[in-house]
C-alpha positions, 0 to 999 in steps of 0.5 A, spaced: 449 229 753 447 221 753 441 220 758 442 213 760 437 210 764 436 203 761 434 197 765 434 196 772 432 190 777 433 185 783 434 179 787 429 174 787 435 169 790 441 170 793 445 164 792 450 164 787 452 156 788 448 154 782 446 156 775 439 158 774 434 155 769 431 161 768 435 167 766 431 174 768 434 181 768 442 181 770 440 173 771 437 173 778 438 181 779 445 180 781 449 181 775 453 174 776 452 168 772 453 162 776 457 158 770 464 155 771 469 153 766 469 158 761 474 161 757 479 164 761 482 168 755 479 170 748 482 169 741 486 175 739 481 176 733 475 176 738 470 170 740 467 165 735 460 167 733 455 162 733 449 165 730 446 172 729 439 175 728 439 182 724 431 183 725 430 186 732 429 193 730 429 198 735 430 196 742 435 196 748 432 190 752 436 184 754 434 177 753 431 172 757 431 165 757 427 159 759 425 152 757 430 152 752 428 158 748 430 165 748 426 171 749 427 178 747 423 185 745 424 190 739 420 195 736 418 197 729 414 203 728 411 204 734 409 197 736 413 192 740 414 185 738 416 179 743 421 175 739 422 168 741 428 163 738 431 156 740 438 156 741 441 155 734 438 162 733 432 160 729 426 165 730 421 161 733 415 166 733 414 174 733 408 177 737 406 184 738 404 186 745 402 193 744 405 200 743 412 202 745 416 208 746 418 212 740 419 219 743 427 219 744 432 214 744 427 209 741 425 202 742 423 197 747 426 197 754 425 193 760 427 185 760 421 181 760 420 176 766 418 169 765 414 166 771 410 159 771 408 159 764 407 167 764 411 172 760 411 179 763 413 186 760 413 193 762 413 197 756 416 204 755 409 207 755 407 204 762 403 198 759 404 191 764 403 186 759 402 179 761 402 173 755 402 166 755 408 163 754 406 157 750 401 161 745 404 168 746 397 170 747 396 176 751 392 175 758 391 181 761 394 188 761 394 194 766 397 201 765 400 205 770 398 211 768 390 210 766 389 204 771 393 207 777 394 215 776 401 215 774 405 219 769 410 217 764 417 220 765 422 223 760 425 217 757 420 212 757 418 207 763 424 202 764 423 197 768 423 189 769 417 186 772 419 183 779 415 177 781 414 175 789 410 169 790 403 171 787 405 178 786 407 183 780 410 189 783 410 195 779 413 202 780 407 207 778 409 213 781 403 217 782 401 220 789 396 215 791 398 209 788 406 210 788 408 202 788 403 197 787 402 189 787 398 186 782 396 179 782 400 175 777 394 171 774 389 176 773 392 184 774 388 185 780 390 190 785 393 186 791 396 192 795 398 200 793 403 204 797 403 211 797 411 210 798 414 218 798 409 220 792 415 220 787 415 219 780 419 213 777 426 213 775 428 208 771 429 203 776 427 196 777 426 194 784 430 189 788 427 184 793 430 183 799 427 176 802 431 174 808 430 180 813 425 180 819 421 184 814 421 182 807 422 188 803 422 191 796 427 197 795 428 201 789 430 208 787 424 213 785 426 220 783 427 223 790 428 218 795 430 211 796 425 207 799 424 200 803 416 197 802 414 191 806 413 186 800 407 183 804 403 189 805 406 195 802 407 199 808 413 204 807 418 201 812 424 206 811 426 212 806 432 216 804 433 222 800 437 221 794 436 226 788 440 228 783 440 233 777 437 229 772 432 225 776 435 218 773 436 213 777 437 206 773 441 201 777 438 196 780 441 196 788 445 190 790 445 187 796 450 182 800 445 177 802 446 179 810 444 187 811 448 192 806 445 195 800 449 199 795 446 204 790 450 207 784 448 213 779 451 217 775 449 224 776 450 229 782 449 223 787 454 218 786 454 212 791 451 210 797 451 204 802 446 202 807 445 197 813 439 195 814 437 195 821 431 193 826 430 187 822 429 191 816 425 196 818 430 202 818 437 203 815 443 207 817 448 210 812 455 206 812 458 210 807 457 215 801 461 218 795 458 223 790 465 221 786 463 214 785 458 214 779 455 209 774 450 211 769 446 204 767 451 199 767 450 195 773 454 193 779 457 186 781 460 185 788 465 179 788 468 178 795 469 184 799 469 189 793 464 192 788 466 193 781 462 197 776 463 202 770 464 209 772 461 213 767 458 219 769 452 223 765 455 230 768 459 234 763 467 233 764 466 227 769 470 221 767 468 215 764 473 210 768 472 202 771 472 202 778 474 197 784 471 199 791 471 196 798 464 194 799 465 195 807 468 202 807 467 205 800 475 206 798 477 206 791 482 200 790 483 202 783 480 206 777 482 205 770 480 209 763 483 204 758 476 202 756 470 207 756 465 205 761 459 201 760 455 195 763 459 189 767 457 182 769 460 176 772 461 169 772 462 163 776 469 164 776 469 171 778 471 173 771 468 180 769 465 182 762 465 189 760 461 192 755 463 199 753 458 204 750 463 204 744 462 197 743 468 194 746 467 187 749 472 186 754 474 180 759 477 182 766 479 178 772 476 181 778 482 183 781 482 188 787 489 190 786 489 192 779 485 193 773 486 186 770 484 186 762 485 179 759 482 180 752 477 185 748 474 185 741 469 190 738 462 189 737 461 191 730 454 189 728 448 192 730 445 199 731 445 205 735 447 205 742 451 199 746 446 199 752 444 192 753 446 188 758 449 181 756 447 175 758 451 168 759 447 161 759 450 154 758 457 156 755 454 162 750 454 170 751 449 173 748 450 180 746 444 185 744 446 191 740 440 195 737 436 190 731 442 185 732 442 179 737 449 175 737 451 169 740 458 168 742 462 161 744 465 162 751 466 155 753 
Protein backbone atom coordinates (compact mmCIF):
# COMPACT_ATOMS: atom_id res chain seq x y z
CA UNK A 1 0.00 0.00 0.00
CA UNK A 2 1.45 3.34 -0.96
CA UNK A 3 1.11 5.96 1.74
CA UNK A 4 1.11 9.24 -0.07
CA UNK A 5 1.16 12.51 1.44
CA UNK A 6 3.39 14.87 -0.29
CA UNK A 7 3.00 18.28 -0.62
CA UNK A 8 0.45 20.31 0.58
CA UNK A 9 -0.12 24.57 0.70
CA UNK A 10 -1.99 27.56 0.25
CA UNK A 11 -3.48 30.78 -1.12
CA UNK A 12 -1.35 33.86 -0.69
CA UNK A 13 -3.28 35.57 -3.49
CA UNK A 14 -6.61 34.70 -5.00
CA UNK A 15 -6.53 36.61 -8.29
CA UNK A 16 -6.41 34.42 -11.37
CA UNK A 17 -5.97 37.34 -13.75
CA UNK A 18 -2.21 37.60 -14.16
CA UNK A 19 0.78 35.30 -14.31
CA UNK A 20 2.88 35.32 -11.16
CA UNK A 21 6.55 36.16 -11.50
CA UNK A 22 7.30 33.89 -8.53
CA UNK A 23 6.11 30.30 -8.63
CA UNK A 24 5.77 28.56 -5.28
CA UNK A 25 3.75 25.54 -4.14
CA UNK A 26 1.09 24.91 -6.81
CA UNK A 27 1.79 28.38 -8.23
CA UNK A 28 -0.07 30.56 -5.70
CA UNK A 29 -1.33 27.44 -3.92
CA UNK A 30 -4.46 27.21 -6.07
CA UNK A 31 -3.03 24.78 -8.63
CA UNK A 32 -4.03 27.19 -11.43
CA UNK A 33 -1.29 28.69 -13.59
CA UNK A 34 -2.54 31.87 -15.20
CA UNK A 35 -1.11 31.38 -18.69
CA UNK A 36 -3.18 31.52 -21.83
CA UNK A 37 -2.51 30.56 -25.43
CA UNK A 38 -0.90 27.20 -24.62
CA UNK A 39 -1.28 24.13 -26.80
CA UNK A 40 -4.85 22.80 -26.90
CA UNK A 41 -3.62 19.38 -28.02
CA UNK A 42 -0.25 17.64 -28.06
CA UNK A 43 1.62 15.75 -30.81
CA UNK A 44 0.87 12.03 -30.94
CA UNK A 45 4.42 11.18 -29.86
CA UNK A 46 4.35 13.59 -26.93
CA UNK A 47 5.50 17.11 -26.13
CA UNK A 48 8.81 18.50 -27.35
CA UNK A 49 11.44 17.99 -24.64
CA UNK A 50 13.49 21.18 -24.32
CA UNK A 51 15.98 19.79 -21.78
CA UNK A 52 16.35 17.45 -18.86
CA UNK A 53 18.66 17.02 -15.87
CA UNK A 54 19.28 13.59 -14.36
CA UNK A 55 21.23 14.36 -11.19
CA UNK A 56 18.70 15.39 -8.55
CA UNK A 57 18.94 12.08 -6.68
CA UNK A 58 16.02 11.34 -4.34
CA UNK A 59 13.07 13.67 -3.89
CA UNK A 60 9.41 14.43 -4.49
CA UNK A 61 9.36 18.24 -4.27
CA UNK A 62 8.22 20.50 -7.10
CA UNK A 63 10.16 23.38 -8.62
CA UNK A 64 9.95 26.98 -7.44
CA UNK A 65 10.76 29.80 -9.87
CA UNK A 66 11.93 33.35 -9.23
CA UNK A 67 14.25 35.92 -10.83
CA UNK A 68 14.65 33.86 -14.00
CA UNK A 69 15.93 30.87 -12.04
CA UNK A 70 14.51 27.47 -11.22
CA UNK A 71 14.92 26.02 -7.73
CA UNK A 72 14.37 22.43 -6.67
CA UNK A 73 15.59 20.17 -3.87
CA UNK A 74 16.98 16.64 -3.79
CA UNK A 75 18.78 14.30 -1.41
CA UNK A 76 22.09 12.45 -1.71
CA UNK A 77 22.80 9.99 1.09
CA UNK A 78 20.94 11.67 3.92
CA UNK A 79 21.85 15.25 2.94
CA UNK A 80 19.48 17.69 1.27
CA UNK A 81 20.66 19.98 -1.54
CA UNK A 82 19.13 22.97 -3.28
CA UNK A 83 19.69 22.98 -7.06
CA UNK A 84 19.50 26.20 -9.09
CA UNK A 85 19.04 26.19 -12.89
CA UNK A 86 18.64 28.77 -15.62
CA UNK A 87 15.83 28.41 -18.15
CA UNK A 88 18.10 26.50 -20.53
CA UNK A 89 18.61 23.75 -17.96
CA UNK A 90 22.14 24.77 -17.01
CA UNK A 91 22.96 23.94 -13.38
CA UNK A 92 24.06 27.25 -11.85
CA UNK A 93 24.54 26.14 -8.27
CA UNK A 94 24.08 23.28 -5.85
CA UNK A 95 24.10 23.97 -2.13
CA UNK A 96 23.67 21.73 0.92
CA UNK A 97 20.96 22.81 3.34
CA UNK A 98 21.12 19.99 5.91
CA UNK A 99 19.84 16.54 6.74
CA UNK A 100 16.88 15.13 4.81
CA UNK A 101 14.43 12.26 5.21
CA UNK A 102 15.88 8.80 4.43
CA UNK A 103 13.72 6.38 6.40
CA UNK A 104 10.86 5.63 3.98
CA UNK A 105 9.99 6.95 0.52
CA UNK A 106 13.29 8.79 0.81
CA UNK A 107 13.99 12.28 -0.39
CA UNK A 108 13.13 15.94 -0.21
CA UNK A 109 9.49 16.84 0.23
CA UNK A 110 8.13 20.37 0.63
CA UNK A 111 8.60 22.84 -2.25
CA UNK A 112 10.81 25.85 -1.39
CA UNK A 113 9.17 29.23 -0.82
CA UNK A 114 10.96 32.33 -2.15
CA UNK A 115 10.28 35.73 -0.63
CA UNK A 116 12.15 39.06 -0.74
CA UNK A 117 15.56 37.59 -1.54
CA UNK A 118 15.29 34.63 0.83
CA UNK A 119 14.58 30.94 0.23
CA UNK A 120 12.71 28.96 2.88
CA UNK A 121 12.90 25.14 2.94
CA UNK A 122 11.12 22.87 5.42
CA UNK A 123 12.94 19.54 5.42
CA UNK A 124 11.54 16.10 6.14
CA UNK A 125 13.35 16.03 9.49
CA UNK A 126 11.67 19.22 10.66
CA UNK A 127 14.33 21.85 9.92
CA UNK A 128 13.08 25.19 8.66
CA UNK A 129 16.04 26.66 6.79
CA UNK A 130 16.32 30.25 5.55
CA UNK A 131 18.91 30.80 2.79
CA UNK A 132 20.09 33.96 1.04
CA UNK A 133 18.82 33.78 -2.54
CA UNK A 134 22.01 35.21 -4.05
CA UNK A 135 24.73 33.44 -2.05
CA UNK A 136 22.69 30.40 -0.91
CA UNK A 137 24.27 30.81 2.51
CA UNK A 138 22.13 29.59 5.40
CA UNK A 139 21.02 32.67 7.37
CA UNK A 140 19.15 30.88 10.14
CA UNK A 141 17.45 27.59 10.93
CA UNK A 142 14.92 26.31 13.43
CA UNK A 143 13.87 22.75 14.18
CA UNK A 144 10.25 21.92 15.01
CA UNK A 145 11.30 19.15 17.40
CA UNK A 146 14.24 20.56 19.34
CA UNK A 147 13.16 24.22 19.30
CA UNK A 148 9.40 23.91 19.74
CA UNK A 149 8.67 20.48 21.24
CA UNK A 150 7.02 19.00 18.18
CA UNK A 151 7.30 15.42 16.96
CA UNK A 152 8.03 14.07 13.51
CA UNK A 153 5.54 11.81 11.79
CA UNK A 154 5.71 8.42 10.10
CA UNK A 155 6.61 9.56 6.58
CA UNK A 156 8.55 12.70 7.48
CA UNK A 157 7.41 16.31 7.63
CA UNK A 158 5.95 17.50 4.33
CA UNK A 159 5.16 21.20 4.25
CA UNK A 160 5.94 24.12 1.99
CA UNK A 161 6.53 27.25 4.10
CA UNK A 162 3.75 29.84 4.13
CA UNK A 163 4.83 33.50 4.22
CA UNK A 164 2.38 36.14 5.48
CA UNK A 165 3.83 39.66 5.69
CA UNK A 166 6.78 39.34 8.11
CA UNK A 167 5.81 35.85 9.31
CA UNK A 168 6.75 32.31 8.31
CA UNK A 169 4.05 29.86 9.39
CA UNK A 170 5.18 26.45 10.60
CA UNK A 171 3.01 23.49 11.67
CA UNK A 172 4.92 22.07 14.64
CA UNK A 173 2.41 19.63 16.09
CA UNK A 174 3.36 20.04 19.74
CA UNK A 175 0.87 20.19 22.58
CA UNK A 176 1.91 23.72 23.52
CA UNK A 177 3.46 24.94 20.28
CA UNK A 178 1.11 23.48 17.72
CA UNK A 179 1.35 26.10 14.99
CA UNK A 180 3.89 28.93 15.19
CA UNK A 181 4.68 32.15 13.37
CA UNK A 182 8.36 33.03 13.08
CA UNK A 183 9.96 36.28 12.03
CA UNK A 184 11.04 35.68 8.43
CA UNK A 185 14.21 37.74 8.90
CA UNK A 186 15.75 35.98 11.90
CA UNK A 187 13.50 33.06 12.91
CA UNK A 188 12.45 34.59 16.23
CA UNK A 189 9.05 33.61 17.59
CA UNK A 190 6.19 36.05 16.87
CA UNK A 191 3.34 33.94 18.20
CA UNK A 192 2.58 30.35 19.16
CA UNK A 193 -0.82 28.66 19.01
CA UNK A 194 -1.76 25.50 20.92
CA UNK A 195 -4.39 24.79 18.25
CA UNK A 196 -6.01 21.49 19.17
CA UNK A 197 -2.72 19.87 20.19
CA UNK A 198 -2.65 17.51 17.19
CA UNK A 199 0.40 16.18 15.41
CA UNK A 200 1.08 17.48 11.91
CA UNK A 201 -0.30 15.61 8.93
CA UNK A 202 1.62 16.45 5.72
CA UNK A 203 -0.58 19.47 4.98
CA UNK A 204 0.74 22.86 3.89
CA UNK A 205 -1.41 25.65 5.38
CA UNK A 206 -3.73 27.95 3.44
CA UNK A 207 -3.90 31.72 4.04
CA UNK A 208 -7.32 33.31 3.63
CA UNK A 209 -6.83 37.07 3.50
CA UNK A 210 -10.25 38.51 2.72
CA UNK A 211 -12.34 37.48 5.73
CA UNK A 212 -13.01 39.93 8.55
CA UNK A 213 -10.42 37.92 10.47
CA UNK A 214 -7.60 36.90 8.08
CA UNK A 215 -6.68 33.34 8.93
CA UNK A 216 -4.61 30.24 8.37
CA UNK A 217 -6.50 27.04 7.55
CA UNK A 218 -4.80 23.67 7.76
CA UNK A 219 -5.47 20.04 8.57
CA UNK A 220 -3.74 18.37 11.48
CA UNK A 221 -4.08 14.67 12.32
CA UNK A 222 -7.48 14.88 14.01
CA UNK A 223 -8.87 18.34 13.26
CA UNK A 224 -9.19 21.02 10.64
CA UNK A 225 -8.34 24.35 12.25
CA UNK A 226 -8.68 28.04 11.51
CA UNK A 227 -6.05 30.24 13.19
CA UNK A 228 -6.04 34.04 13.44
CA UNK A 229 -3.05 35.01 11.27
CA UNK A 230 -2.24 38.08 13.38
CA UNK A 231 -2.39 36.55 16.87
CA UNK A 232 -2.38 32.74 16.59
CA UNK A 233 -5.77 32.48 18.34
CA UNK A 234 -7.79 29.37 17.48
CA UNK A 235 -10.89 30.66 15.71
CA UNK A 236 -12.61 27.38 14.90
CA UNK A 237 -11.99 23.66 14.51
CA UNK A 238 -13.77 20.64 13.07
CA UNK A 239 -13.01 16.93 13.73
CA UNK A 240 -11.49 15.29 10.64
CA UNK A 241 -9.64 12.07 11.40
CA UNK A 242 -8.85 9.13 9.16
CA UNK A 243 -7.31 5.70 9.66
CA UNK A 244 -3.86 6.78 8.38
CA UNK A 245 -3.48 10.26 9.91
CA UNK A 246 -2.58 11.46 6.41
CA UNK A 247 -4.09 14.75 5.16
CA UNK A 248 -1.76 16.02 2.42
CA UNK A 249 -3.98 18.17 0.17
CA UNK A 250 -3.93 21.93 0.45
CA UNK A 251 -7.40 23.31 1.20
CA UNK A 252 -9.04 25.12 -1.72
CA UNK A 253 -10.79 28.46 -1.19
CA UNK A 254 -13.28 30.05 -3.59
CA UNK A 255 -12.30 33.62 -2.69
CA UNK A 256 -15.66 34.27 -1.02
CA UNK A 257 -16.56 32.02 1.88
CA UNK A 258 -16.26 28.32 0.98
CA UNK A 259 -13.31 25.99 1.67
CA UNK A 260 -12.96 22.45 0.28
CA UNK A 261 -10.76 19.80 1.89
CA UNK A 262 -10.24 16.32 0.41
CA UNK A 263 -8.13 13.33 1.47
CA UNK A 264 -7.83 9.75 0.33
CA UNK A 265 -8.58 7.57 3.29
CA UNK A 266 -11.57 6.88 5.56
CA UNK A 267 -12.60 10.53 5.44
CA UNK A 268 -13.25 11.98 2.02
CA UNK A 269 -14.36 15.46 0.99
CA UNK A 270 -15.83 18.16 3.21
CA UNK A 271 -16.98 21.65 2.23
CA UNK A 272 -17.18 24.45 4.78
CA UNK A 273 -18.70 27.90 4.69
CA UNK A 274 -16.89 30.54 6.73
CA UNK A 275 -19.38 32.58 8.77
CA UNK A 276 -19.28 35.36 11.33
CA UNK A 277 -16.43 37.07 9.56
CA UNK A 278 -14.41 33.85 9.49
CA UNK A 279 -14.70 33.22 13.21
CA UNK A 280 -16.65 30.00 12.74
CA UNK A 281 -17.74 27.54 10.03
CA UNK A 282 -20.70 25.46 8.99
CA UNK A 283 -20.60 22.27 6.95
CA UNK A 284 -22.18 22.72 3.51
CA UNK A 285 -21.74 19.16 2.27
CA UNK A 286 -19.51 16.13 2.79
CA UNK A 287 -18.95 12.85 0.97
CA UNK A 288 -16.61 10.13 2.25
CA UNK A 289 -16.63 8.49 -1.20
CA UNK A 290 -14.90 11.46 -2.82
CA UNK A 291 -11.20 10.88 -2.21
CA UNK A 292 -7.81 12.16 -3.30
CA UNK A 293 -4.59 11.06 -1.61
CA UNK A 294 -2.22 13.86 -2.51
CA UNK A 295 -2.79 15.14 -6.02
CA UNK A 296 -4.45 18.45 -5.26
CA UNK A 297 -7.74 19.96 -6.35
CA UNK A 298 -8.48 22.76 -8.80
CA UNK A 299 -11.64 24.86 -8.88
CA UNK A 300 -12.81 26.07 -12.28
CA UNK A 301 -16.14 27.84 -12.39
CA UNK A 302 -18.62 26.02 -10.20
CA UNK A 303 -16.75 22.71 -10.33
CA UNK A 304 -13.85 21.01 -8.57
CA UNK A 305 -11.59 18.58 -10.44
CA UNK A 306 -9.27 16.06 -8.81
CA UNK A 307 -7.81 12.59 -9.08
CA UNK A 308 -9.79 10.25 -6.86
CA UNK A 309 -6.92 8.02 -5.82
CA UNK A 310 -7.66 6.38 -2.49
CA UNK A 311 -5.27 4.81 -0.02
CA UNK A 312 -7.98 2.42 1.14
CA UNK A 313 -7.74 -1.11 -0.18
CA UNK A 314 -10.34 -1.83 -2.82
CA UNK A 315 -11.20 1.81 -3.47
CA UNK A 316 -11.17 3.17 -6.99
CA UNK A 317 -8.54 5.28 -8.74
CA UNK A 318 -10.72 7.57 -10.80
CA UNK A 319 -10.75 11.19 -11.91
CA UNK A 320 -13.65 13.25 -10.66
CA UNK A 321 -15.64 16.38 -11.34
CA UNK A 322 -18.00 17.57 -8.61
CA UNK A 323 -20.33 20.52 -8.23
CA UNK A 324 -18.59 22.97 -5.91
CA UNK A 325 -21.78 24.14 -4.23
CA UNK A 326 -23.60 20.84 -3.76
CA UNK A 327 -21.02 18.03 -3.93
CA UNK A 328 -22.94 16.35 -6.76
CA UNK A 329 -20.65 14.06 -8.76
CA UNK A 330 -20.82 15.18 -12.38
CA UNK A 331 -18.58 12.40 -13.66
CA UNK A 332 -16.08 9.80 -12.53
CA UNK A 333 -13.66 8.09 -14.92
CA UNK A 334 -10.78 5.62 -14.52
CA UNK A 335 -9.25 5.86 -18.00
CA UNK A 336 -6.08 7.22 -16.36
CA UNK A 337 -4.72 6.20 -13.01
CA UNK A 338 -5.30 9.02 -10.57
CA UNK A 339 -2.57 11.42 -9.53
CA UNK A 340 -1.81 15.15 -9.62
CA UNK A 341 -3.89 17.84 -11.33
CA UNK A 342 -3.12 21.47 -12.23
CA UNK A 343 -4.75 23.84 -14.74
CA UNK A 344 -3.80 26.70 -17.04
CA UNK A 345 -5.51 30.03 -17.63
CA UNK A 346 -7.61 28.60 -20.47
CA UNK A 347 -9.16 25.94 -18.25
CA UNK A 348 -7.16 23.01 -19.59
CA UNK A 349 -6.30 20.36 -17.01
CA UNK A 350 -2.84 18.77 -16.78
CA UNK A 351 -3.10 15.35 -15.17
CA UNK A 352 0.02 13.46 -14.05
CA UNK A 353 -0.83 9.95 -12.95
CA UNK A 354 1.01 7.66 -10.57
CA UNK A 355 1.78 5.42 -13.57
CA UNK A 356 3.63 8.30 -15.20
CA UNK A 357 0.93 9.26 -17.70
CA UNK A 358 1.01 12.98 -18.54
CA UNK A 359 -2.35 13.98 -19.96
CA UNK A 360 -4.20 17.06 -21.19
CA UNK A 361 -7.93 17.33 -20.52
CA UNK A 362 -10.59 19.95 -21.06
CA UNK A 363 -12.22 21.16 -17.86
CA UNK A 364 -15.62 19.89 -18.96
CA UNK A 365 -18.26 19.32 -16.26
CA UNK A 366 -20.31 17.17 -18.62
CA UNK A 367 -17.75 14.45 -19.34
CA UNK A 368 -14.17 13.23 -18.85
CA UNK A 369 -12.67 14.99 -21.86
CA UNK A 370 -9.22 13.52 -22.57
CA UNK A 371 -7.41 15.35 -25.38
CA UNK A 372 -3.80 14.07 -25.38
CA UNK A 373 -1.40 11.97 -23.35
CA UNK A 374 2.13 10.56 -23.37
CA UNK A 375 4.30 8.61 -20.90
CA UNK A 376 6.99 10.09 -18.66
CA UNK A 377 9.76 7.51 -19.10
CA UNK A 378 12.76 9.28 -17.56
CA UNK A 379 13.41 9.50 -13.84
CA UNK A 380 13.13 7.24 -10.83
CA UNK A 381 10.79 6.12 -8.05
CA UNK A 382 7.25 7.45 -7.60
CA UNK A 383 5.44 9.91 -9.87
CA UNK A 384 4.40 12.18 -7.01
CA UNK A 385 5.88 15.64 -7.65
CA UNK A 386 3.40 18.27 -8.84
CA UNK A 387 4.12 19.68 -12.34
CA UNK A 388 4.65 23.42 -12.85
CA UNK A 389 3.79 25.72 -15.77
CA UNK A 390 5.85 28.84 -16.45
CA UNK A 391 6.21 30.95 -19.61
CA UNK A 392 4.98 28.25 -21.95
CA UNK A 393 7.03 25.44 -20.40
CA UNK A 394 5.80 22.44 -18.39
CA UNK A 395 8.26 21.34 -15.71
CA UNK A 396 7.95 17.73 -14.55
CA UNK A 397 10.04 16.25 -11.77
CA UNK A 398 10.26 12.45 -11.50
CA UNK A 399 12.68 11.38 -8.78
CA UNK A 400 16.22 12.17 -9.91
CA UNK A 401 15.16 13.83 -13.19
CA UNK A 402 13.79 17.28 -13.98
CA UNK A 403 12.26 17.71 -17.46
CA UNK A 404 11.18 20.85 -19.35
CA UNK A 405 8.54 20.44 -22.10
CA UNK A 406 7.41 23.05 -24.61
CA UNK A 407 3.65 23.67 -24.33
CA UNK A 408 3.36 26.91 -26.33
